[in-house]
C-alpha positions in Angstrom: -44.1 189.8 -97.4 -47.1 187.5 -98.3 -46.6 183.9 -97.6 -46.9 181.3 -100.4 -48.7 178.2 -99.2 -47.3 174.9 -100.3 -48.8 171.6 -99.2 -46.0 169.1 -98.5 -46.0 165.3 -98.1 -43.7 163.3 -95.9 -41.0 161.6 -98.0 -40.0 158.0 -97.0 -38.1 156.9 -100.1 -34.5 158.1 -100.8 -31.8 157.8 -103.4 -31.6 158.7 -107.1 -34.2 156.2 -108.2 -36.7 157.4 -105.7 -36.0 161.1 -106.6 -36.6 160.3 -110.3 -39.9 158.7 -109.5 -40.9 161.7 -107.4 -40.1 164.1 -110.2 -42.0 162.0 -112.7 -45.1 162.6 -110.5 -44.5 166.3 -110.9 -43.2 166.7 -107.4 -40.0 168.0 -106.0 -37.9 166.4 -103.2 -37.1 168.8 -100.4 -35.8 169.0 -96.8 -36.9 171.3 -94.0 -34.3 172.1 -91.4 -33.4 174.7 -88.7 -34.0 175.7 -85.1 -32.4 172.5 -83.8 -35.0 170.2 -85.2 -34.2 167.0 -87.1 -34.4 167.5 -90.9 -37.8 166.7 -92.3 -37.8 165.1 -95.8 -40.8 166.1 -97.8 -42.1 166.4 -101.4 -43.6 169.6 -102.8 -46.0 170.2 -105.7 -43.8 170.6 -108.7 -45.4 173.2 -110.9 -46.6 175.4 -108.0 -43.2 175.3 -106.3 -41.4 176.2 -109.6 -43.6 179.2 -110.2 -43.1 180.4 -106.6 -39.3 180.2 -106.8 -39.4 182.8 -109.6 -39.9 185.3 -106.8 -36.5 186.0 -105.1 -36.4 185.1 -101.4 -40.0 184.0 -101.3 -41.5 183.2 -97.9 -43.2 179.8 -97.8 -45.8 178.4 -95.5 -45.1 174.7 -95.7 -48.2 172.8 -94.6 -47.4 169.2 -93.4 -49.9 167.0 -91.6 -52.1 170.0 -90.9 -49.4 172.1 -89.4 -47.6 175.0 -91.1 -43.9 176.0 -90.9 -42.6 179.2 -92.3 -39.5 178.7 -94.5 -37.3 180.2 -97.1 -35.3 178.4 -99.9 -31.6 178.3 -99.0 -30.5 176.1 -101.8 -32.2 175.1 -105.1 -30.4 172.3 -107.1 -31.2 172.3 -110.8 -30.3 170.0 -113.6 -27.9 172.2 -115.7 -29.1 170.7 -119.0 -32.9 170.4 -118.6 -33.1 173.2 -116.0 -35.5 171.3 -113.9 -35.5 171.5 -110.1 -33.9 168.4 -108.5 -34.0 169.3 -104.8 -34.7 172.2 -102.5 -33.2 172.9 -99.0 -35.8 174.9 -97.0 -34.7 176.8 -93.8 -37.3 177.0 -91.1 -37.8 180.6 -89.9 -39.8 182.5 -87.3 -41.4 185.9 -87.3 -39.0 188.6 -86.0 -35.7 186.6 -86.5 -33.0 187.8 -88.8 -31.2 185.6 -91.4 -28.4 186.0 -93.8 -29.5 186.1 -97.5 -28.4 187.1 -101.0 -30.7 189.9 -102.3 -30.7 190.7 -106.1 -29.4 194.1 -107.2 -31.8 196.1 -109.3 -30.2 199.0 -111.2 -32.5 202.0 -111.8 -32.1 205.2 -113.9 -29.7 206.0 -116.7 -26.0 207.1 -116.4 -24.7 210.2 -118.2 -24.9 210.2 -122.1 -22.1 208.4 -123.7 -21.5 206.0 -120.8 -22.4 202.4 -120.0 -22.8 200.7 -116.6 -21.6 197.3 -115.5 -23.1 195.4 -112.6 -20.1 193.8 -110.9 -22.2 192.1 -108.2 -25.6 190.7 -109.1 -26.5 190.2 -105.4 -25.7 191.7 -102.0 -25.1 189.6 -98.9 -27.2 191.1 -96.1 -29.0 190.3 -92.9 -32.7 190.9 -92.8 -35.9 189.9 -91.1 -36.9 186.4 -92.3 -40.5 187.4 -92.8 -39.8 190.7 -94.5 -37.0 189.9 -97.0 -36.7 192.5 -99.7 -37.2 191.2 -103.3 -34.4 193.4 -104.5 -32.1 196.2 -103.6 -32.3 199.3 -105.9 -29.1 201.0 -107.0 -29.6 204.3 -108.9 -27.1 205.3 -111.6 -29.1 208.3 -112.7 -26.8 210.9 -114.3 -23.6 209.3 -113.1 -20.4 210.1 -115.0 -17.8 207.8 -116.4 -15.4 206.6 -113.8 -18.0 206.4 -111.0 -17.8 203.3 -108.8 -20.6 202.4 -106.5 -19.6 200.2 -103.6 -21.7 198.3 -101.1 -21.3 201.1 -98.6 -22.8 203.5 -101.1 -26.0 201.5 -101.5 -29.0 202.7 -99.6 -30.5 199.6 -97.8 -34.1 199.1 -96.9 -35.1 199.5 -93.2 -34.0 196.7 -90.9 -31.5 195.4 -93.5 -27.8 195.2 -92.5 -24.9 194.8 -94.9 -22.8 191.7 -94.4 -20.2 192.2 -97.2 -17.2 194.5 -97.0 -18.2 198.1 -97.6 -15.5 198.4 -100.3 -17.1 195.6 -102.3 -17.8 197.0 -105.8 -21.4 196.7 -107.0 -21.7 198.9 -110.1 -19.2 200.8 -112.3 -19.9 203.4 -114.9 -17.5 203.7 -117.9 -17.1 205.0 -121.4 -17.7 202.3 -124.1 -14.4 200.9 -125.4 -14.0 201.7 -129.1 -12.6 199.1 -131.4 -8.8 199.7 -132.0 -8.1 201.6 -135.2 -5.4 199.1 -136.2 -7.7 196.2 -135.9 -10.4 198.0 -138.0 -7.8 198.8 -140.7 -6.5 195.2 -140.8 -10.1 193.9 -141.1 -10.6 196.3 -144.1 -7.4 195.2 -145.8 -8.3 191.5 -145.3 -11.7 192.1 -146.9 -10.1 193.9 -149.8 -7.7 191.0 -150.5 -10.4 188.3 -150.2 -12.9 190.1 -152.5 -10.7 189.8 -155.7 -9.9 186.2 -154.8 -13.5 185.3 -154.5 -14.3 187.1 -157.8 -11.5 185.1 -159.6 -12.8 181.8 -158.2 -16.3 182.6 -159.7 
């Protein structure tokens, strides 16, 4: 996995007011932590960081005072209304170590004709090498018939990735589309038939 370089600055101001000022300067408040070190409060370049976070489980090389630290985003706090990033928690990692992460599920293929699939779990909780985190885990539904249930244990994981969730955890189901009840359809038709003359009379 290619590292994404971000140049950070040490943050000395704290509180909501300071955070607002930082965001007005197109920067994002963040904290680096892990491996027993004291948390390091920094600011990151806003636009570049936002674009980088579109990649799931991106590996960052955070450069601070001329030194680089490898890190992954463990928590991204967003404003629910404006959808702007308010704060990022970055976990310091090292080459070769394994960490627990949520990997997005990517469904491939098409189920049997006349069926639909439902993704019950958008991510899978796994353990993987911090510097080789998969962007997604593919789950094939090619040709699967209605009634098929794919559990976490059925999913083929990439090399060096270990499942942390229960194997019986349901990931994808394949079903037949539910037709609208006949009674409801007839009632809708009757209602429309009654309303039509009333509307004509009103005109």
